[in-house]
ZATOR-118358 format. One line per 5 residues: their letters; for each residue x, y, z negated of C-alpha. Coordinates in steps of 0.2 Angstrom, whole numbers, plus 5000, padded with zeros to 4 digits. Layout:
N
a> X,Y,Z; ...
END
This chain:
678
mrrrl> 5828,5028,5240; 5836,5042,5229; 5853,5036,5234; 5848,5039,5253; 5841,5056,5249
rvlac> 5857,5060,5240; 5867,5054,5255; 5857,5064,5267; 5858,5080,5256; 5877,5078,5255
valgg> 5878,5076,5274; 5866,5091,5277; 5877,5102,5265; 5893,5096,5273; 5886,5100,5290
avaal> 5880,5117,5284; 5898,5121,5277; 5906,5115,5293; 5894,5126,5303; 5898,5141,5293
astta> 5916,5138,5294; 5915,5135,5312; 5905,5152,5314; 5918,5161,5303; 5932,5154,5314
asaae> 5923,5158,5330; 5920,5176,5323; 5938,5178,5319; 5943,5171,5336; 5932,5184,5345
rravl> 5940,5199,5336; 5951,5209,5348; 5963,5224,5346; 5969,5237,5357; 5985,5247,5354
afysa> 5984,5263,5365; 6000,5274,5367; 5997,5291,5373; 6014,5298,5380; 6013,5316,5375
dpedv> 6021,5331,5383; 6027,5346,5373; 6011,5355,5374; 6002,5340,5366; 6015,5339,5352
lvhse> 6016,5357,5346; 6005,5364,5333; 5996,5379,5342; 5990,5395,5333; 5972,5395,5329
eegep> 5960,5410,5328; 5948,5411,5313; 5953,5394,5306; 5947,5384,5321; 5955,5367,5323
ptdsl> 5969,5365,5336; 5958,5358,5350; 5971,5361,5363; 5982,5348,5354; 5980,5329,5354
lgflg> 5976,5330,5336; 5961,5341,5339; 5956,5331,5354; 5955,5314,5345; 5945,5323,5331
dvpgl> 5931,5326,5343; 5930,5308,5350; 5916,5299,5342; 5919,5283,5333; 5938,5287,5329
rvglw> 5945,5292,5312; 5959,5304,5315; 5976,5305,5305; 5994,5307,5306; 6008,5294,5306
sssqg> 6026,5295,5301; 6036,5290,5316; 6053,5286,5310; 6064,5286,5294; 6078,5299,5300
dyerq> 6081,5305,5317; 6067,5302,5330; 6071,5290,5345; 6056,5284,5355; 6063,5267,5359
qvlld> 6067,5263,5341; 6050,5269,5335; 6042,5256,5347; 6054,5243,5341; 6049,5247,5323
isqga> 6030,5246,5328; 6034,5229,5336; 6042,5222,5320; 6031,5230,5307; 6047,5235,5297
rqptg> 6060,5249,5299; 6076,5255,5292; 6084,5273,5292; 6091,5277,5309; 6108,5281,5301
lyddv> 6111,5263,5298; 6111,5259,5317; 6128,5260,5325; 6127,5261,5344; 6143,5270,5348
dedgd> 6159,5262,5351; 6177,5269,5348; 6177,5279,5365; 6160,5287,5360; 6150,5278,5373
delde> 6133,5270,5369; 6136,5251,5366; 6118,5247,5372; 6108,5253,5387; 6090,5257,5386
lrfdp> 6078,5242,5386; 6073,5238,5404; 6056,5230,5407; 6053,5221,5424; 6034,5220,5427
atrsf> 6037,5205,5439; 6045,5194,5427; 6035,5202,5412; 6051,5203,5402; 6065,5214,5395
snwqa> 6081,5208,5403; 6092,5215,5389; 6080,5211,5374; 6092,5199,5365; 6105,5213,5363
fvara> 6093,5223,5353; 6088,5208,5343; 6106,5206,5338; 6107,5225,5334; 6093,5224,5322
rdvsr> 6100,5209,5313; 6116,5219,5310; 6106,5232,5301; 6094,5220,5291; 6089,5202,5290
tlrpg> 6071,5208,5289; 6070,5217,5306; 6063,5205,5320; 6059,5215,5336; 6043,5207,5344
llags> 6036,5200,5328; 6019,5208,5331; 6015,5200,5348; 6025,5184,5343; 6012,5182,5329
vptga> 5997,5182,5341; 5994,5164,5348; 5989,5170,5365; 6002,5183,5366; 5999,5201,5370
gfaga> 5994,5209,5386; 6000,5226,5393; 5990,5238,5404; 5999,5253,5411; 5996,5267,5423
aaapl> 6007,5271,5438; 6011,5288,5430; 6014,5281,5412; 6030,5275,5406; 6034,5257,5404
rpaia> 6043,5258,5388; 6027,5255,5377; 6027,5237,5383; 6040,5235,5369; 6025,5233,5357
aader> 6018,5220,5368; 6034,5209,5369; 6036,5194,5358; 6052,5189,5350; 6060,5183,5366
grvaa> 6056,5200,5375; 6042,5193,5385; 6024,5200,5388; 6010,5187,5391; 6001,5197,5404
vsrgp> 6003,5213,5413; 5991,5225,5423; 5997,5240,5432; 5987,5251,5443; 5979,5269,5445
gatla> 5977,5279,5429; 5958,5281,5432; 5956,5262,5430; 5967,5260,5415; 5953,5257,5402
erarr> 5944,5245,5414; 5959,5234,5416; 5963,5234,5398; 5946,5227,5395; 5949,5213,5408
llrsr> 5965,5208,5399; 5955,5207,5382; 5945,5193,5389; 5961,5182,5388; 5972,5191,5376
rlvvv> 5967,5195,5358; 5980,5210,5358; 5982,5222,5372; 5994,5237,5372; 5990,5251,5383
sapag> 6001,5265,5390; 5991,5281,5395; 5999,5295,5404; 5999,5313,5397; 5986,5325,5403
pvgra> 5967,5324,5408; 5968,5307,5416; 5976,5299,5400; 5964,5308,5388; 5949,5302,5399
qlsal> 5955,5284,5398; 5957,5285,5379; 5939,5292,5378; 5933,5277,5389; 5942,5265,5377
argrg> 5933,5273,5362; 5916,5273,5370; 5917,5255,5376; 5924,5248,5359; 5913,5234,5352
pdell> 5910,5230,5334; 5923,5216,5335; 5936,5227,5343; 5949,5237,5334; 5956,5253,5343
lvvql> 5972,5261,5338; 5977,5277,5348; 5995,5282,5344; 6003,5298,5350; 6020,5294,5356
petpd> 6030,5310,5358; 6046,5313,5369; 6063,5313,5361; 6065,5331,5354; 6072,5344,5365
peafg> 6075,5361,5357; 6073,5371,5374; 6057,5362,5379; 6049,5363,5362; 6054,5381,5359
gppgr> 6061,5379,5341; 6070,5367,5330; 6071,5349,5337; 6058,5337,5330; 6050,5349,5318
ylrqp> 6032,5342,5321; 6037,5325,5329; 6039,5316,5312; 6020,5316,5310; 6011,5314,5327
afaig> 5993,5311,5329; 5984,5295,5329; 5967,5288,5328; 5958,5272,5323; 5942,5265,5328
dgrsg> 5936,5251,5316; 5918,5255,5312; 5923,5263,5295; 5922,5281,5289; 5935,5292,5279
sptsg> 5952,5297,5284; 5965,5283,5287; 5978,5279,5273; 5989,5265,5268; 5998,5258,5253
strrd> 6014,5264,5262; 6010,5282,5260; 5996,5283,5248; 5991,5299,5257; 5974,5302,5264
glvts> 5976,5305,5283; 5994,5298,5284; 6001,5281,5288; 6018,5275,5294; 6024,5267,5311
idfap> 6026,5250,5302; 6008,5250,5296; 6001,5247,5314; 6007,5229,5315; 5999,5222,5299
tllrw> 5983,5231,5303; 5981,5224,5320; 5986,5206,5314; 5974,5207,5299; 5960,5213,5311
igiep> 5961,5198,5322; 5963,5186,5307; 5981,5183,5306; 5991,5185,5290; 6006,5197,5293
pnpmr> 6023,5188,5291; 6034,5192,5276; 6047,5202,5286; 6033,5215,5290; 6035,5228,5277
gqpie> 6020,5239,5282; 6003,5239,5274; 5986,5238,5282; 5977,5254,5286; 5962,5257,5275
agaav> 5949,5271,5273; 5953,5285,5261; 5945,5302,5257; 5940,5313,5272; 5953,5325,5278
gvlel> 5948,5338,5291; 5959,5341,5307; 5963,5358,5302; 5969,5352,5285; 5979,5338,5293
delrt> 5988,5351,5304; 5992,5362,5289; 5999,5347,5279; 6010,5342,5294; 6017,5360,5294
rwsdt> 6019,5360,5275; 6028,5343,5275; 6040,5349,5289; 6043,5366,5279; 6046,5359,5261
rdgrq> 6064,5354,5266; 6069,5370,5275; 6080,5376,5260; 6066,5381,5248; 6073,5370,5234
sasfk> 6090,5377,5234; 6085,5395,5238; 6073,5396,5224; 6086,5388,5212; 6099,5401,5218
avvil> 6086,5415,5216; 6083,5411,5198; 6102,5413,5195; 6102,5429,5205; 6087,5437,5196
sglvf> 6096,5432,5179; 6111,5441,5185; 6101,5456,5189; 6094,5455,5171; 6112,5455,5165
lllgt> 6117,5470,5175; 6101,5480,5168; 6105,5475,5150; 6123,5479,5152; 6119,5496,5159
wrgir> 6108,5499,5144; 6117,5491,5130; 6134,5487,5136; 6142,5471,5142; 6145,5462,5125
aaapp> 6127,5465,5120; 6120,5460,5137; 6130,5443,5140; 6121,5432,5127; 6103,5436,5131
alria> 6107,5435,5149; 6114,5418,5147; 6099,5412,5138; 6087,5419,5151; 6097,5411,5165
algll> 6097,5394,5156; 6078,5395,5151; 6074,5401,5168; 6082,5385,5176; 6072,5375,5163
wwpsa> 6056,5383,5168; 6061,5381,5187; 6053,5364,5189; 6037,5369,5182; 6037,5385,5193
vllaa> 6040,5374,5208; 6024,5364,5204; 6014,5381,5201; 6020,5388,5218; 6013,5372,5226
avgpg> 5997,5375,5218; 5996,5393,5223; 6002,5389,5241; 6012,5405,5246; 6011,5406,5265
trage> 6030,5410,5269; 6046,5403,5263; 6051,5420,5256; 6035,5421,5246; 6037,5404,5239
vfvia> 6055,5407,5233; 6049,5424,5226; 6035,5416,5216; 6046,5401,5209; 6061,5413,5204
gvsvv> 6050,5427,5197; 6039,5415,5187; 6054,5406,5180; 6063,5422,5174; 6048,5430,5167
laalt> 6043,5415,5157; 6062,5413,5152; 6062,5431,5145; 6046,5429,5135; 6052,5412,5128
qrllp> 6069,5418,5122; 6060,5434,5115; 6046,5425,5105; 6055,5409,5099; 6070,5405,5089
warap> 6086,5401,5099; 6087,5383,5096; 6068,5380,5097; 6065,5390,5113; 6069,5376,5126
lvpav> 6056,5365,5118; 6042,5375,5127; 6048,5373,5145; 6053,5355,5142; 6036,5350,5136
vclva> 6027,5360,5150; 6038,5352,5163; 6036,5334,5157; 6017,5336,5154; 6014,5345,5171
ysadl> 6023,5332,5181; 6016,5317,5172; 5998,5324,5174; 6001,5327,5193; 6008,5310,5196
alggr> 5993,5302,5186; 5981,5312,5198; 5990,5306,5213; 6005,5318,5215; 5995,5330,5226
lltvs> 6005,5345,5220; 6022,5336,5220; 6020,5330,5237; 6019,5347,5245; 6031,5355,5233
algps> 6049,5360,5235; 6054,5346,5224; 6043,5333,5231; 6047,5317,5241; 6054,5317,5258
vgsgs> 6038,5315,5268; 6044,5325,5283; 6059,5313,5286; 6049,5297,5282; 6059,5292,5267
rfygv> 6047,5294,5253; 6028,5298,5253; 6024,5298,5235; 6031,5298,5218; 6047,5306,5210
snele> 6060,5312,5223; 6079,5309,5222; 6082,5328,5218; 6070,5328,5203; 6076,5311,5197
pilpi> 6091,5317,5186; 6082,5333,5181; 6068,5325,5171; 6079,5315,5159; 6090,5331,5156
vllvg> 6074,5341,5152; 6068,5328,5140; 6085,5327,5131; 6085,5346,5129; 6068,5347,5123
laalt> 6072,5333,5110; 6087,5343,5105; 6077,5358,5102; 6065,5348,5092; 6078,5338,5082
tgrev> 6089,5353,5077; 6089,5356,5058; 6083,5338,5055; 6093,5323,5048; 6096,5309,5060
trrvl> 6085,5295,5053; 6078,5279,5061; 6062,5289,5064; 6072,5302,5074; 6080,5288,5084
glyaa> 6064,5280,5086; 6057,5296,5093; 6071,5296,5106; 6068,5278,5111; 6049,5281,5112
aglal> 6051,5297,5123; 6063,5288,5134; 6051,5273,5136; 6037,5285,5141; 6048,5294,5154
lvvvg> 6053,5277,5161; 6035,5273,5164; 6031,5290,5172; 6046,5289,5183; 6047,5271,5188
wgrlg> 6030,5263,5187; 6023,5261,5205; 6006,5270,5201; 6016,5286,5195; 6033,5290,5199
advgg> 6037,5274,5209; 6056,5278,5208; 6066,5262,5205; 6083,5271,5204; 6075,5284,5192
vitvg> 6072,5269,5180; 6091,5266,5179; 6094,5285,5178; 6082,5288,5164; 6088,5272,5155
agvaa> 6106,5276,5156; 6103,5294,5150; 6093,5291,5135; 6103,5276,5130; 6119,5286,5130
aivvl> 6110,5300,5120; 6105,5288,5107; 6123,5281,5105; 6130,5299,5103; 6116,5304,5091
tpgai> 6117,5288,5079; 6127,5292,5064; 6144,5284,5062; 6157,5279,5074; 6153,5273,5092
tarrl> 6157,5255,5092; 6158,5242,5106; 6142,5235,5101; 6133,5251,5103; 6141,5254,5120
aiaal> 6136,5236,5126; 6118,5239,5120; 6118,5256,5130; 6125,5247,5145; 6111,5234,5145
apvaa> 6097,5247,5143; 6096,5251,5161; 6094,5233,5165; 6081,5230,5152; 6072,5246,5159
lallv> 6072,5238,5177; 6065,5222,5170; 6051,5232,5162; 6047,5241,5178; 6046,5224,5187
aldlg> 6034,5217,5173; 6023,5233,5174; 6022,5232,5193; 6018,5213,5194; 6006,5214,5179
lsggs> 5997,5230,5182; 5998,5230,5201; 6009,5245,5202; 6015,5241,5220; 6032,5249,5219
hlarn> 6045,5246,5233; 6055,5235,5222; 6041,5223,5217; 6035,5222,5235; 6053,5218,5241
llrad> 6056,5206,5227; 6040,5196,5231; 6043,5196,5250; 6062,5192,5250; 6065,5175,5257
dagel> 6082,5173,5249; 6096,5181,5239; 6103,5188,5255; 6089,5200,5257; 6090,5205,5239
welva> 6108,5209,5241; 6104,5220,5256; 6093,5231,5245; 6109,5235,5235; 6121,5236,5249
rryel> 6110,5248,5259; 6110,5261,5245; 6129,5263,5247; 6128,5263,5266; 6116,5278,5265
awpia> 6125,5287,5251; 6142,5287,5258; 6138,5298,5273; 6129,5310,5261; 6145,5311,5250
tsadr> 6156,5315,5265; 6145,5327,5275; 6151,5344,5277; 6137,5352,5268; 6137,5341,5253
lpyfl> 6156,5337,5250; 6160,5354,5243; 6146,5353,5230; 6151,5335,5226; 6169,5339,5223
gslva> 6164,5355,5214; 6153,5345,5202; 6168,5333,5198; 6179,5348,5195; 6166,5356,5183
vafaw> 6164,5340,5173; 6183,5339,5171; 6184,5357,5166; 6170,5355,5153; 6179,5340,5146
rnrer> 6196,5349,5145; 6188,5364,5137; 6175,5355,5126; 6181,5363,5110; 6179,5380,5116
lygsl> 6163,5377,5125; 6154,5366,5113; 6163,5368,5097; 6149,5377,5088; 6134,5366,5092
phraw> 6121,5367,5079; 6116,5349,5079; 6123,5333,5087; 6107,5331,5097; 6114,5345,5109
aaali> 6130,5334,5111; 6118,5319,5114; 6109,5330,5128; 6125,5334,5136; 6132,5316,5136
gglaa> 6115,5308,5140; 6113,5320,5155; 6130,5316,5162; 6127,5298,5160; 6110,5300,5169
gvaga> 6119,5309,5184; 6133,5296,5185; 6121,5281,5184; 6109,5289,5197; 6124,5293,5209
ltnds> 6130,5275,5208; 6113,5266,5210; 6104,5278,5223; 6105,5280,5241; 6106,5299,5239
gpill> 6120,5296,5226; 6130,5313,5227; 6114,5323,5226; 6109,5316,5209; 6126,5320,5201
inavm> 6126,5337,5209; 6108,5341,5202; 6113,5334,5185; 6129,5344,5184; 6119,5360,5188
glaal> 6106,5355,5174; 6121,5353,5162; 6128,5370,5167; 6112,5378,5162; 6112,5369,5145
tayvl> 6130,5375,5143; 6125,5393,5147; 6112,5392,5134; 6124,5385,5121; 6136,5399,5125
grpdd> 6122,5412,5123; 6118,5408,5105; 6115,5424,5096; 6126,5428,5081; 6110,5429,5069
aapal> 6104,5411,5073; 6094,5405,5058; 6105,5395,5046; 6090,5383,5044; 6093,5376,5061
rep> 6110,5370,5057; 6113,5351,5056; 6110,5345,5038
END
């Protein structure tokens, strides 16, 4: 009897489990998703002026913010120059590469490929395979049509007669075919999209610009059920300076979008880690996850989540700020520090004579450049409204603090203060999410879609130089013991974590830059002759640092780009692409008209310093200063050889070393003997 009861109980339990699994599967099978593109005209794209702080309701950003049930945000449309067709291909494959890697021009200067041509009758793109081959030439991970090809029923496409057909790219599978097509009047667009949803779990919609298109977007939002995901994506036209009344593409890199998924809070993703901002490659994994399909490995985007609420007006201000931070504020503020220091020299020379004015002016200029990174972060917190105002704040604060520092502290100790302030300020900001760094003149390239968080390439070589200069100021007057060498190693390790860990700086190249710089400094600092064994250990230090970064990310869920690509790579070929791509991107930078003179000038400056090293550095008070010089140069060279912005890192490193040289040359005659090396 008991055995029968047990059997019955097992059968009942098995039935319950099967029923639950069946219900869950049925629930997942019932989930549908709509990806609606709004083909914007210039008036929908431009950020309009607002009165009394009112949101820009005449733009699509403001319109979507007023639609009930939608969470509004911005999306990074491309990595490099904007091309609508390429953006749609990126969305369809859930991965993208910098547009500079695509080569579509033959030797005669003509385009090798025509535009994709969609035939509604055959529901396919006749020249799709040419673009598939083009993508494979750029990267093995790019597979146009992967989004629709991952959906068992395929994707449907609903368009209006006045709307472009190009958004059908997002509905095409890997063969360039669309499972179902519905075209008709714009006024019936939402209704026809819903009919397609009965047989297709994913439907792509192309809505025309203007009142009709906006009305259909509102209808889609009102009719959305609890098992339906709605993504509304603003798709701007290719930038035209005359049509947009300004620089091409200024605001096109972060168009508006909205998501309806029943959640609250502004959209965000692991790709950006910025509330209110996602990327084009995040749409595909978000849609697939919603309908119960695991995104394939080649998709590099991250699902859209719910973050802290960000208002429409704040999003509009962020979009403007991200577009403006790369308009020369970085170089202009750096030059302004030098100019103000030159003005100090002229004033001191007028008052005390040129011989008496030169040393303190050199010290103020050098200390001003050491204070400059901290002043950049301060200006981001203050938020000057104009470019000129921000440059004035950065340069003014840097020079004033430099003058106070050199006045109040001994010569060899003064650099310690700006170094500590800089390293602590950036570490603290990164630990808190990098809010100030992201909108600063030294922040990541949010506007161009290259980086959204962490340490930028421009900042990467500066931090190890600041660290080594601070350590030199602290070490001067001390005997080089194992404790001192241990201090260098510990400080370098700490900076490695700050720069490289995915939860902080998230800069893979920065790990190699910092590792090489600190290792070279320790080799120079260690008493005795430089041996082959020391050099070998120093050469292996960046490799060990990289291994540490991977271990940190995998063990503590740092989520860096490196760890994510390592985990998703199918074979060694994809890993090699990560290396080769850096040099493909670095070469155009090195040979560009605006960078080449600076790059060549940096090489000449290094050769000049080496040729005249006895005159320039013959009276260093401690070998720690030589360690800072050699370590800083090693950081710049290592960064240039391993980074996709190669020349920029060497240029910035040489400018930092020029500041250090100026400080050494500005040594006062009455420097305290106690600061000399024992």
